[in-house]
N, C-alpha and C positions, 0 to 999 in steps of 0.2 A: 363463928359469927357470920351472919348473913350480910352480904353487901346490899345496900339499897341502890337500886338502879333509879336514876332520876331521867326522866324523859325530856330531852331538850326540845323546847317549843321552837318552832320555826315561824318566823314572821314572813309577811309578803315580801319584804325587802331582802330576806336572807337568800332567796333563789336567784341565781344569776339570769335565768331564763325569764322570770318576771320582770326583773329590773330591765332587761334589755327590751322586753315588750313595752314596758312604760316609756322608755326613751324613745322608741319607734313611734308610739302613739303621739308623744309630745311633738316629735319632728313632723309627722303628718298633720297634726292640728296647726301647727305653725305655718306649714306651707298652704294649708287651706285658707288661713287667716290673711296671709300675704296675697293670694290670688283674689280673694274677696275684695281686699282694699284696692287692687289695681283694677279690678272690674268696676268698682264704686267710683274710683277716680275718672276712669273713662267715660262712664255713664254721666257723671256730674259735668265734665267737660262738654259733652255732646248736648246735655240740657241747657248749659248756659249758652252755648252757641246758638241753639234753636231759640232760646229767649231773646238773644240779640237780633236775630234775624226776624223774629216775629215783631219785635219793636221797630225795626227798620220798615217792614212792610206796613205796619199800622200807620206809621208817620207818612208813608208814601200814599196810602190810601186816604188819609186825612187831606193831604195836599191836593190830590186828584179830586176829592169831593169838593174842596174849596174852589179849585179851577172850574169844575162843572157847574157849581152854582153861580159862578161869575159869568160863564159863557151862556148860561141860560137867559141872562139879562140882556136888554137892548144894548146897553153900553159894552157888555162883553162880545156880543155878536159883532158889533161895529169894529171893535178892536181887532177881533179875529180876522175879519175880512180885510181890514186895512193892512194888517201885517202880512197876510198871505197874497193879496193881490194889489197891484198899483191902481186903486180907484179913489175917486174923490166924490163928494156930494155935489149936487147941482149948485152952481154959484161959488164954489171953491176953486182955487187954482192950485196946481201942483208944481212945485219947485224941485227940480232934479240936480243933484250935486255930482259932477264927474270928476273923478280923480284922474288928472291928466298923466300922471306918472305911469299909471296903469294902461292908459290908452282906451281907446273905444273898443268895446267888445261887441261883436255882432252875433 
């Protein structure tokens, strides 16, 4: 009687080389995902910092625009001149307060 030879079927997971290749591939994909996440976090942090800085600059710009509009008026010009220089209008008198503890400065 003749023996029947049954050919054993090999699956992809039967070969240790293929299994090793899959493990290496999974590790490389994992490393790539971790690096992508780190880069994403750094970019997000930079973006949020830039957004905060932009908001501060916009607030500063709004304040400067408000001051500019005020100093364009006659009242604003007068206030600016009075704070920068010791001047008075005709008919006004100036009162100077001197702190004696500091003494007179020349």
